[in-house]
SEMIKOL-740099 format. One line per 2 residues: number of its first residue (from 1); for each residue x negated, y negated, z negated of C-alpha. Coordinates in steps of 0.001 Angstrom, whole numbers, padded with zeros to 6 digits, always signed. Layout:
NUM	X,Y,Z; ...
This chain:
1	-087791,-015174,+059037; -085668,-018161,+060065
3	-084430,-018310,+063652; -085955,-020897,+065958
5	-082397,-022237,+066346; -081966,-022847,+062610
7	-081601,-026523,+061732; -084664,-027364,+059689
9	-087471,-029903,+059846; -090010,-027505,+061368
11	-087773,-026475,+064269; -086742,-030074,+064976
13	-090379,-031191,+065049; -090921,-028758,+067887
15	-088582,-030827,+070082; -091118,-033643,+070146
17	-090825,-037305,+069200; -089412,-038447,+072542
19	-086582,-035922,+072581; -085740,-036558,+068926
21	-085557,-040304,+069607; -083118,-039684,+072469
23	-080981,-037447,+070277; -080894,-039997,+067443
25	-079724,-042721,+069810; -077066,-040411,+071200
27	-075842,-039255,+067778; -075750,-042802,+066362
29	-073661,-044122,+069246; -070408,-045396,+067769
31	-071638,-044824,+064196; -072443,-048213,+062674
33	-073776,-046729,+059444; -076158,-044413,+061290
35	-077449,-047316,+063366; -078032,-049395,+060260
37	-079993,-046537,+058719; -082191,-046239,+061799
39	-082871,-049993,+061809; -083850,-049800,+058146
41	-086239,-046938,+058887; -087828,-048975,+061693
43	-088180,-051963,+059387; -089719,-049813,+056655
45	-092227,-048388,+059093; -093505,-051918,+059764
47	-093736,-053233,+056188; -091992,-053149,+052777
49	-091373,-056882,+053097; -089458,-056473,+056349
51	-087456,-053588,+054853; -086528,-055701,+051817
53	-085499,-058539,+054132; -083161,-056230,+056082
55	-081575,-054884,+052899; -081025,-058400,+051536
57	-079426,-059395,+054809; -077010,-056462,+054667
59	-076156,-057077,+051014; -075409,-060721,+051816
61	-073108,-059638,+054648; -071204,-057290,+052342
63	-070947,-060033,+049711; -069394,-062441,+052228
65	-066829,-059932,+053475; -063247,-060676,+052452
67	-061130,-058205,+054435; -059100,-055647,+052476
69	-060293,-052039,+052824; -057518,-049420,+052796
71	-057987,-046183,+050868; -058735,-044154,+054003
73	-061502,-046589,+054991; -063350,-046524,+051695
75	-065554,-043574,+052583; -067387,-045430,+055382
77	-067808,-048393,+053021; -069152,-046091,+050302
79	-071523,-044487,+052828; -072828,-047934,+053856
81	-073349,-048919,+050221; -075060,-045643,+049395
83	-077380,-046078,+052365; -078543,-049425,+050947
85	-078895,-047906,+047469; -080981,-044994,+048691
87	-083250,-047191,+050779; -083886,-049382,+047717
89	-084458,-046504,+045310; -086049,-043857,+047500
91	-088054,-045884,+050028; -088746,-049450,+048941
93	-089379,-048522,+045287; -092398,-046428,+046284
95	-094095,-049401,+047949; -092832,-052297,+045814
97	-090938,-051372,+042616; -090657,-055023,+041521
99	-088888,-056004,+044729; -086784,-052840,+044585
101	-085635,-053645,+041028; -084565,-057145,+042033
103	-082669,-055768,+045024; -080934,-053212,+042823
105	-079665,-056040,+040601; -078368,-057815,+043697
107	-076762,-054583,+044856; -074905,-054219,+041550
109	-073697,-057814,+041792; -071595,-056702,+044777
111	-069388,-054483,+042603; -066807,-057097,+041618
113	-066139,-058373,+045147; -066160,-054864,+046631
115	-063682,-053450,+044102; -061453,-056501,+044475
117	-060919,-055830,+048153; -060778,-052049,+048392
119	-058538,-049215,+047253; -060942,-046867,+045486
121	-058326,-044400,+044262; -060568,-041501,+045336
123	-063493,-042904,+043326; -066102,-042751,+046092
125	-067155,-046401,+045832; -067260,-046236,+042049
127	-069533,-043193,+042236; -072066,-045175,+044284
129	-072241,-048005,+041751; -072463,-045582,+038827
131	-075378,-043847,+040540; -077030,-047206,+041142
133	-076701,-048096,+037458; -078532,-044901,+036504
135	-081260,-045772,+039032; -082247,-048737,+036856
137	-084117,-046393,+034513; -086681,-045230,+037076
139	-087075,-048611,+038746; -087391,-050626,+035541
141	-089970,-048262,+034098; -091969,-048466,+037335
143	-091660,-052247,+037746; -092334,-052957,+034025
145	-090525,-056322,+033854; -090875,-058643,+030870
147	-088642,-057075,+028147; -087057,-060394,+027125
149	-086283,-061346,+030717; -084862,-057862,+031299
151	-082713,-058268,+028187; -081367,-061593,+029476
153	-080466,-060052,+032816; -078828,-057117,+031057
155	-076847,-059501,+028869; -075609,-061394,+031938
157	-074654,-058179,+033720; -072611,-056928,+030784
159	-070608,-060164,+030815; -069403,-059208,+034282
161	-068479,-055561,+033771; -064805,-055692,+034688
163	-064966,-052458,+036672; -067194,-050552,+034257
165	-070109,-050424,+036691; -072556,-051349,+033900
167	-071102,-049073,+031199; -074332,-047088,+030702
169	-076763,-049940,+031335; -078190,-050312,+027807
171	-078782,-046589,+027432; -080359,-046492,+030900
173	-082706,-049425,+030224; -083516,-048612,+026589
175	-087073,-047430,+027304; -087884,-050369,+029579
177	-086398,-052859,+027110; -088406,-051476,+024209
179	-088165,-052927,+020692; -088656,-056533,+021811
181	-086025,-056370,+024537; -083477,-054536,+022396
183	-083894,-056999,+019525; -083468,-059952,+021889
185	-080411,-058370,+023493; -078897,-057670,+020073
187	-079481,-061288,+018989; -077716,-062583,+022086
189	-074644,-060429,+021505; -074514,-061351,+017827
191	-074661,-065005,+018825; -071916,-064465,+021384
193	-069718,-062796,+018761; -069874,-065990,+016685
195	-068743,-068163,+019592; -064938,-068090,+019821
197	-063043,-068388,+023085; -061209,-071679,+023179
199	-057462,-071213,+023122; -055764,-073654,+025539
201	-052796,-075754,+024405; -049616,-073694,+024173
203	-048059,-075320,+027229; -051141,-074447,+029312
205	-051400,-070792,+028248; -050875,-068331,+031105
207	-048399,-065508,+030481; -049425,-062325,+032321
209	-046762,-060014,+030906; -044541,-059151,+027982
211	-044982,-056595,+025232; -043067,-055456,+022181
213	-044294,-058542,+020310; -043400,-061030,+023032
215	-045501,-062755,+025713; -048982,-061464,+026567
217	-051337,-064370,+027197; -054304,-064344,+029559
219	-056638,-065963,+027014; -055695,-063408,+024352
221	-056511,-060534,+026706; -059825,-062201,+027619
223	-060701,-062627,+023956; -059835,-059009,+023160
225	-061854,-057734,+026128; -064877,-059776,+025095
227	-064713,-058504,+021510; -064540,-054938,+022763
229	-067475,-055501,+025151; -069591,-057015,+022363
231	-068751,-054145,+020024; -069609,-051501,+022626
233	-072866,-053244,+023515; -073972,-053557,+019893
235	-073153,-049879,+019328; -075216,-048909,+022378
237	-078113,-051002,+021083; -077788,-049368,+017660
239	-077990,-045932,+019285; -081014,-046980,+021327
241	-082716,-048202,+018133; -081661,-045144,+016137
243	-079851,-047340,+013603; -076697,-045612,+012249
245	-075997,-048510,+009861; -075807,-050985,+012741
247	-073489,-048591,+014573; -071265,-048218,+011504
249	-071200,-051995,+010983; -069162,-052379,+014174
251	-066149,-050815,+012435; -064293,-052229,+009467
253	-063474,-050099,+006418; -060014,-049155,+007714
255	-061311,-048099,+011131; -063876,-045808,+009489
257	-061010,-043714,+008094; -059873,-042773,+011619
259	-060988,-039211,+012399; -062704,-039828,+015749
261	-064575,-042893,+014484; -065584,-041133,+011263
263	-066920,-038238,+013332; -068939,-040606,+015547
265	-070477,-042311,+012515; -071195,-038996,+010801
267	-072927,-037699,+013924; -075391,-040581,+013778
269	-075929,-040276,+010038; -076593,-036567,+010461
271	-079162,-037272,+013196; -080906,-039588,+010748
273	-080990,-036832,+008123; -078418,-038557,+005916
275	-076164,-035534,+005442; -074570,-036536,+002134
277	-073463,-039888,+003563; -072158,-038174,+006680
279	-069976,-035847,+004608; -068730,-038752,+002499
281	-067647,-040643,+005625; -065830,-037559,+006936
283	-064112,-036860,+003635; -063006,-040490,+003439
285	-060543,-039714,+006229; -057375,-038920,+004324
287	-054201,-039757,+006202; -055492,-039887,+009757
289	-056937,-036434,+010181; -054087,-035260,+012308
291	-054345,-035433,+016061; -051904,-034313,+018763
293	-049108,-031861,+017874; -049781,-032432,+014168
295	-053149,-030659,+014252; -056275,-032162,+012676
297	-058578,-033995,+015043; -060991,-031422,+016507
299	-063925,-033850,+016668; -063552,-034524,+012931
301	-063349,-030825,+012107; -066278,-029829,+014304
303	-068485,-032556,+012892; -067615,-031589,+009321
305	-068559,-027970,+010094; -071847,-029171,+011564
307	-072616,-031277,+008489; -071760,-028411,+006115
309	-074106,-026146,+008079; -076876,-028752,+007884
311	-076362,-028921,+004123; -076573,-025090,+003989
313	-073020,-024891,+002659; -072268,-022022,+005019
315	-069367,-020386,+003141; -067457,-023682,+003348
317	-068315,-024039,+007028; -067112,-020492,+007681
319	-063863,-021071,+005826; -063257,-024210,+007857
321	-063859,-022311,+011116; -061349,-019670,+010056
323	-058805,-022302,+009037; -059180,-023983,+012433
325	-058625,-020659,+014157; -055548,-019794,+012102
327	-053929,-023166,+012636; -054595,-023657,+016355
329	-055639,-020191,+017635; -058925,-021768,+018724
331	-061046,-019153,+020467; -064181,-021289,+020090
333	-063811,-021505,+016315; -063180,-017773,+016054
335	-066255,-016958,+018155; -068399,-019227,+015979
337	-066912,-017624,+012867; -067691,-014095,+014074
339	-071175,-015081,+015224; -072035,-016272,+011714
341	-070916,-013060,+009998; -073337,-010275,+008936
343	-073748,-007347,+011307; -070722,-005021,+011543
345	-068525,-007389,+009519; -067617,-009137,+012774
347	-065808,-006042,+014143; -063427,-005855,+011200
349	-062935,-009650,+011227; -062114,-009617,+014932
351	-059459,-006943,+014402; -057950,-009013,+011602
353	-057955,-012108,+013811; -056273,-010383,+016765
355	-053564,-008964,+014535; -053019,-012472,+013189
357	-052582,-013758,+016751; -049927,-011112,+017440
359	-047887,-012449,+014518; -048223,-016097,+015579
361	-045047,-018166,+015675; -046104,-019550,+019046
363	-045846,-016697,+021529; -047224,-018764,+024421
365	-050304,-019936,+022552; -050830,-016347,+021370
367	-050507,-014945,+024901; -052907,-017557,+026257
369	-055419,-016665,+023537; -055197,-012910,+024019
371	-055565,-013093,+027794; -058511,-015455,+027536
373	-060315,-013599,+024710; -059742,-011052,+026394
375	-057638,-008549,+024450; -055297,-007350,+027182
377	-053948,-004408,+025201; -052656,-006777,+022544
379	-051432,-009235,+025167; -049363,-006432,+026690
381	-048039,-005473,+023256; -047073,-009103,+022604
383	-045077,-009347,+025835; -043283,-006018,+025309
385	-042307,-006708,+021700; -041443,-010375,+022141
387	-040135,-010482,+025717; -036948,-012294,+024614
389	-039089,-015255,+023493; -040724,-015650,+026906
391	-039517,-018749,+028759; -040300,-018707,+032462
393	-040830,-022452,+032510; -044356,-021987,+031116
395	-045748,-020856,+034456; -049189,-022329,+033757
397	-049591,-019670,+031030; -047475,-016850,+032464
399	-048947,-016793,+035980; -052604,-016177,+034988
401	-051420,-013775,+032281; -049452,-011722,+034835
403	-052475,-011679,+037170; -054763,-010492,+034371
405	-052355,-007765,+033192; -051161,-006473,+036565
407	-053849,-003851,+037163; -053689,-002024,+033836
409	-050274,-003077,+032501; -047912,-003365,+035497
411	-044719,-003343,+033393; -045965,-006216,+031252
413	-046941,-008219,+034328; -043510,-007500,+035816
415	-041724,-008871,+032742; -043714,-012102,+032983
417	-043015,-012448,+036689; -039306,-011818,+036141
419	-039204,-014501,+033457; -040484,-017050,+035967
421	-038116,-015847,+038692; -035108,-016004,+036375
423	-035961,-019491,+035197; -036416,-020852,+038727
425	-033113,-019448,+039970; -031023,-020082,+036850
427	-032183,-023684,+036658; -031964,-024181,+040424
429	-035600,-025291,+040714; -035778,-025140,+044494
431	-039324,-026524,+044476; -040389,-023267,+042782
433	-038526,-020894,+045090; -041673,-020242,+047115
435	-043498,-019090,+043972; -040457,-017155,+042748
437	-040259,-015305,+046067; -043939,-014393,+045814
439	-043376,-013182,+042248; -040424,-011048,+043400
441	-042546,-009396,+046079; -045306,-008833,+043509
443	-042744,-007092,+041286; -041831,-004809,+044199
445	-045502,-003990,+044664; -045974,-003219,+040966
447	-042861,-001008,+040792; -044615,+001977,+042335
449	-047121,+002057,+039450; -044584,+001851,+036615
451	-043738,+005336,+035310; -041523,+004281,+032418
453	-039581,+001017,+032272; -038472,+001672,+028706
455	-035669,-000723,+027802; -036318,-002847,+030907
457	-034441,-002573,+034223; -036031,-000770,+037133
459	-037005,-002962,+040029; -034103,-001678,+042144
461	-031609,-002491,+039382; -033187,-005888,+038770
463	-032987,-006729,+042485; -029295,-005768,+042666
465	-028389,-007850,+039622; -030482,-010774,+040852
467	-028634,-010703,+044188; -025295,-010538,+042360
469	-026064,-013517,+040120; -027959,-015711,+042575
471	-026882,-014490,+045993; -026065,-018031,+047107
473	-029622,-019265,+046538; -030376,-018799,+050235
475	-033557,-020854,+049998; -035012,-018160,+047758
477	-033643,-015130,+049636; -034806,-016441,+052986
479	-038334,-016643,+051578; -038066,-013149,+050169
481	-036836,-011865,+053535
């Protein structure tokens, strides 16, 4: 049973209205946002109209503000904005969804001026506007505006989306727009795509930078941004209408041979039950299948596997999963491969896969795989047999590996820790001395559990040689001491 001192609504009610009112006034003293919230609650208690009037007044004040907001002052601004958003969506919408929808549009119109004058490097202000954009779904479906008028307002909003605050607007409003609204919105963007931006005379063109091909002009950037916005909007409309052909039409023939784009198109064709076309699009990607580090693009591969499965070409899908595993040591592809094998065959296949990992040319990728799988016995074997290949610079792999191996394989963990210590001291990476000192002390702690060092030095011998070679690295030794 909760204590009578626990902060909850029931216990606070017991204080009585008068005492709670006194406490609220006391707590809100010096807190402008809290006071504004209380005034809004008072207005809402009188009538929805008065509440809407107060919100409009505050939005107008924010719109008129011109002072720059430093990064450490953005949280109060975000709190103020979120207060207005919540009052619109959570309070006013219940009494008057039409008025609430209009106020939400006006709220979103603040985005440009707010972002222009604040440093939102922590993303708190952006989060408020993104939440507000998602709120359109509930409000629009409750207010039931005319679909064509809603489409026109959506079209206007997407013309002023410099900060990405309306990125998900079409998806959010798809239900409220319905067929009539989506068709009207599509027609407006198609019309806009046929209206070129006028290029000013050469002497009047504004240069905003320089690239490898020479000057970068303001009008050229504006034209490129508008084309991209139109393309993204038409693709969102196509998705809302379930029209993969309209989505595909936004890319020219060359673009469709890029792996990520081909995968996106194939995903939509597959959803429409057009599996053969989806596979054809994927297999039309010839020279651009490779992504980072020379590996094929994972989105292309995963989509092709999905299409093959849908076409009941499971042996091909399985072979592709295995190929992906062999080439990149992808744990996800191996798990999917094993999951799709008959009972008991997966045990033998897993053994084969783990032995393959041990022989991998990339010791770091192999170690990362084996620790994450987990197959710690093989990870330990890898470190012992290939310790000369271990470079202590790869601390993001070696540190978690040493932690995972320490309990059962203390010698293996010690070798990894020593690799990082040696690298830090040999290369004079003073910024890592704190970590190296911690690793050294961890090695000392592990030493008592190592019965046989094999070809490796004992901890005592390692410490003597380390002092001999790096005795002048006082920054490290002071930390050890």
